[in-house]
Structures are given as C-alpha cells and as structure tokens.
C-alpha positions as CSV (number, residue, x, y, z in Angstrom):
1,V,27.1,-17.3,-6.9
2,A,30.8,-17.3,-7.6
3,G,30.8,-21.4,-7.6
4,G,28.0,-21.3,-10.2
5,E,25.7,-22.8,-7.6
6,A,22.4,-21.6,-8.7
7,V,20.1,-23.3,-6.2
8,I,22.1,-22.4,-3.4
9,A,22.5,-19.0,-4.8
10,R,18.8,-18.5,-5.3
11,R,17.7,-20.1,-1.8
12,V,20.2,-17.8,0.0
13,G,19.2,-14.8,-2.3
14,D,15.6,-15.4,-1.1
15,R,16.4,-15.6,2.5
16,V,18.8,-12.3,2.3
17,G,16.7,-10.2,-0.3
18,R,13.4,-10.8,2.4
19,V,15.6,-9.2,5.2
20,W,17.2,-6.5,3.2
21,L,13.8,-5.4,2.0
22,A,12.4,-5.1,5.1
23,T,15.2,-2.6,6.4
24,S,15.0,-0.6,3.1
25,R,18.6,-1.8,1.8
26,F,17.3,-1.6,-1.8
27,A,20.6,-1.0,-3.3
28,D,21.7,-4.3,-1.5
29,V,18.9,-6.2,-2.8
30,T,19.6,-4.7,-6.5
31,R,22.9,-6.0,-6.4
32,L,22.2,-9.2,-4.6
33,A,18.9,-9.9,-7.5
34,Q,21.5,-9.2,-10.4
35,A,24.2,-11.2,-9.4
36,T,21.7,-14.3,-8.7
37,L,20.4,-13.8,-12.3
38,T,23.3,-14.1,-13.7
39,L,23.1,-17.7,-13.1
40,G,19.8,-17.9,-15.0
41,E,16.4,-16.7,-14.8
42,D,14.7,-16.8,-11.4
43,P,11.2,-15.3,-10.5
44,D,12.2,-14.5,-6.8
45,A,15.1,-12.7,-7.9
46,L,13.2,-10.5,-10.5
47,Y,10.3,-9.9,-8.1
48,Y,12.9,-8.6,-5.5
49,L,15.0,-6.8,-8.1
50,G,11.8,-5.0,-9.4
51,W,10.5,-4.1,-5.7
52,A,14.1,-2.2,-5.2
53,Q,13.8,-0.7,-8.6
54,R,10.4,0.7,-7.8
55,A,11.3,1.9,-4.2
56,T,14.5,3.6,-5.6
57,G,12.5,5.7,-8.6
58,S,13.1,3.1,-11.5
59,P,9.1,2.4,-12.3
60,A,9.7,1.5,-16.0
61,A,12.7,-1.1,-15.0
62,A,10.5,-2.3,-12.1
63,L,7.6,-2.9,-14.4
64,T,9.9,-5.1,-16.5
65,A,11.1,-7.4,-13.9
66,Y,7.7,-7.6,-12.4
67,E,6.2,-8.9,-15.7
68,R,8.8,-11.6,-16.1
69,A,8.5,-12.6,-12.9
70,L,4.8,-12.9,-13.0
71,Q,5.4,-15.1,-16.2
72,L,7.6,-17.2,-14.5
73,Y,5.2,-17.6,-11.4
74,R,2.4,-18.6,-13.8
75,A,4.4,-21.0,-15.5
76,A,5.5,-22.7,-12.1
77,G,2.1,-22.4,-10.8
78,H,3.1,-20.6,-7.8
79,R,-0.4,-18.6,-7.1
80,G,0.4,-16.6,-4.0
81,N,3.6,-15.2,-5.7
82,Q,1.7,-14.6,-8.8
83,A,-1.0,-12.6,-6.8
84,A,1.8,-10.6,-5.0
85,T,3.4,-9.5,-8.3
86,L,0.0,-8.7,-9.6
87,S,-0.5,-6.3,-7.2
88,N,2.9,-4.9,-7.1
89,I,2.3,-4.4,-11.1
90,G,-0.8,-2.7,-10.1
91,G,1.1,-0.3,-7.7
92,V,3.6,0.8,-10.6
93,Y,0.6,2.0,-12.6
94,A,-1.3,3.5,-9.8
95,G,2.2,5.6,-9.3
96,W,1.9,6.6,-12.8
97,G,-1.8,7.9,-12.2
98,R,-3.0,5.1,-14.6
99,G,-5.6,3.9,-12.5
100,E,-7.6,1.9,-15.0
101,Q,-4.6,-0.2,-15.5
102,A,-4.0,-0.3,-11.9
103,L,-7.4,-1.5,-10.9
104,D,-7.2,-4.3,-13.3
105,Y,-3.9,-5.8,-12.0
106,Y,-5.6,-5.1,-8.3
107,Q,-8.5,-7.0,-9.5
108,Q,-6.6,-10.2,-10.6
109,A,-4.7,-10.4,-7.4
110,L,-7.5,-10.0,-5.5
111,P,-9.4,-13.3,-5.8
112,I,-6.0,-15.3,-5.9
113,L,-5.1,-13.8,-2.5
114,R,-8.4,-14.8,-1.0
115,E,-7.7,-18.3,-2.7
116,V,-4.6,-19.0,-1.0
117,G,-5.7,-17.2,2.1
118,D,-3.1,-14.3,2.2
119,R,-5.1,-11.7,4.5
120,A,-2.8,-9.4,4.7
121,G,-2.3,-9.2,1.0
122,E,-6.0,-9.1,0.7
123,A,-6.3,-6.3,3.0
124,A,-3.3,-4.3,1.2
125,T,-5.4,-4.8,-2.3
126,L,-8.5,-3.8,-1.0
127,S,-6.9,-0.7,0.3
128,N,-4.9,-0.2,-2.9
129,I,-8.5,-0.3,-5.1
130,G,-9.9,2.2,-2.4
131,G,-7.3,4.5,-3.4
132,V,-7.8,4.3,-7.0
133,Y,-11.6,5.1,-6.4
134,A,-10.6,7.9,-3.9
135,G,-8.4,9.2,-6.6
136,W,-11.2,9.4,-8.9
137,G,-13.2,11.3,-6.4
138,Q,-15.6,8.0,-5.9
139,G,-15.9,8.3,-2.5
140,E,-18.6,6.1,-1.6
141,R,-16.8,3.2,-3.7
142,A,-13.7,4.0,-2.0
143,L,-15.2,4.0,1.5
144,D,-16.6,0.4,0.4
145,Y,-13.1,-1.0,0.0
146,Y,-11.1,0.8,3.2
147,Q,-14.2,-0.6,5.4
148,Q,-13.5,-4.3,3.8
149,A,-9.8,-3.7,4.4
150,L,-9.9,-2.3,8.2
151,P,-11.1,-5.5,9.8
152,I,-8.6,-7.8,8.1
153,R,-5.7,-5.3,8.9
154,R,-7.1,-5.6,12.9
155,E,-7.2,-9.5,12.3
156,V,-3.7,-9.8,11.3
157,G,-2.3,-7.3,13.5
158,D,-1.2,-5.2,11.1
159,R,-0.8,-1.8,12.9
160,A,1.0,0.1,10.3
161,G,-1.3,-0.9,7.6
162,E,-4.6,-0.3,9.9
163,A,-3.3,3.4,10.5
164,V,-2.9,4.0,6.9
165,T,-6.3,2.6,6.0
166,R,-8.0,4.8,8.8
167,F,-6.2,7.9,7.5
168,N,-7.7,7.0,3.9
169,L,-10.8,6.6,5.4
170,A,-10.4,10.0,7.2
171,M,-9.6,11.9,4.1
172,V,-12.4,10.5,2.3
173,Y,-14.8,11.6,5.0
174,R,-13.2,14.7,5.1
175,G,-13.8,15.1,1.2
176,Q,-17.4,14.6,1.9
177,G,-17.8,16.8,4.9
178,Q,-18.2,14.2,7.6
179,L,-15.6,16.2,9.8
180,D,-16.8,14.2,13.1
181,R,-16.0,10.9,11.3
182,A,-12.7,12.3,9.9
183,V,-11.8,13.6,13.4
184,A,-12.5,10.0,15.0
185,E,-10.5,8.3,12.4
186,L,-7.6,10.5,12.5
187,E,-7.6,10.1,16.5
188,Q,-7.0,6.2,16.3
189,V,-4.6,7.0,13.6
190,V,-2.5,9.1,15.7
191,E,-2.7,6.5,18.5
192,L,-1.8,3.8,16.5
193,D,1.4,6.1,15.4
194,R,2.3,6.3,18.9
195,Q,2.0,2.5,19.7
196,I,4.2,1.6,16.9
197,G,6.6,4.9,16.9
198,H,5.4,5.6,13.1
199,P,7.6,8.1,11.5
200,D,4.3,10.0,10.5
201,L,3.2,10.7,14.2
202,E,4.1,14.4,13.9
203,S,2.4,15.0,10.5
204,D,-0.8,12.6,11.3
205,T,-1.1,14.8,14.5
206,A,-0.9,18.1,12.4
207,T,-3.5,17.1,10.4
208,L,-5.9,16.0,13.0
209,E,-5.6,19.4,14.6
210,Q,-6.4,20.9,11.4
211,V,-9.4,18.9,10.9
212,R,-10.5,19.5,14.4
213,Q,-10.3,23.1,13.8
214,E,-12.4,22.8,10.6
215,Y,-15.0,20.7,12.3
216,V,-15.5,23.3,15.0
217,R,-15.6,26.3,12.6
218,S,-18.2,24.2,10.6
219,E,-20.4,23.6,14.0
220,R,-20.5,27.3,14.9
221,P,-23.9,28.9,13.8
222,S,-23.8,31.4,11.1
223,G,-25.5,34.5,10.7
224,G,-25.4,38.3,10.2
225,R,-24.4,40.5,13.2
226,A,-27.1,41.4,15.6
227,T,-28.3,45.0,15.8
228,G,-29.5,46.8,18.6
229,A,-32.2,49.5,19.1
230,E,-30.9,53.2,19.0
C-alpha cells in the first residue's frame, strides 16, 4: 500500500484477510481492507470489510460494502463470489428481522452456489433459508430446508455446521411437540460439540437435559388422584 502497488496489495490483502477472518481479527481486517481500498475499488477488500463490519456490530456499513462488492463481482463475472456476497447480504437482512428481503437474497444465491459447485455454501444457505421459515413459525418448510442442508454438511465434513443444523432441527421438533426427535438431534449436537471442542457444549448440554425432562413429563400418564373405599 505504501508503495502504491495495487495489484500486490490486493493479492496479499486477500490472503491475509482470509486468515484474520478465520481467527476473528475483525478490527485488523477492517484496517487492512480500508488501507487496500485507498488504492482503488476492490471487490475482495469490500467483501472482507463488510464481513468485519457486520461482525463488529455495524450492519448498515456492512450492507453498503457488500452491495458495492456485489456490483463489482457481477461486472467481472465472478459467480462464486457473487453468490457468497448475496448470501451475506441476506444475513444482514435476517439480522434485522427482515425475513422477506433475506429470503430474496438467499434464493438468488442458492442456484449460483449449485452452479459453481460450492457445496459448503449451498448447505449454509439452505440452513439460513430454513431459519427464516422457522422464524415465521412455518416449521414444516423450515424442516425441509434443514433436512436438505444436513447431508451436505456431513458430506463436506463441516461438523460445526452439522451441529448448528441439527440444533435448529431439534428446536423445530420441540416446537411441534416431537420431543423424542428433538432429544435425538440434541444428543448428536452434544456429541459433535465434544468432538470439536465447541464453546457451546455446556449450553447445548443444558438444553438437551431440559428437553429430556420435557419429554419425560410428556410421557407420564395423566389423570386424577385415585380414591379408595372408606
């Protein structure tokens, strides 16, 4: 950047940005992207900037960065990056509770992800669509998308993503009163958490125990108190 070498700065920024995003160094990513953008517009820098801004509680700024990145990716014909950006824009709207707009962006992203063979992205987007329907109380539609996402999560070895999808399935089953199925999913969630050392292990275990208790109570026979002869 100091030498004004835009091509080199963008290439290095892309590599470093990926590493820093993976380790949640969002403030560093923001500074890196902003420095890169002083040499001119770059869709990757804008995409990383949007990601970091959303992660640090600035969704409106993230949306601006994502939308400009999307325009540049479209102009360059970068289909995979276009799909990822569409999905992340959907995530911003979902975070605002604007499900209709979130769904629109997710559904634009999904066929492109399938076209370019991004199975991990496809699974994440299917799960996100399921989340919109779950938020609307449309359990059956939510289940449909979660159940499409689950085998793909397993196929690509995304155990953390599998745990998230199974937890979401469990919550839908719980809402429908299918507590046995909810327990079965949560048991697998807890096992996955243990395998990968997930920070949600404790809270997921607590949820499992709570749903188990709900299931036990639901299976107890109901009725009035027995009376004996006097």
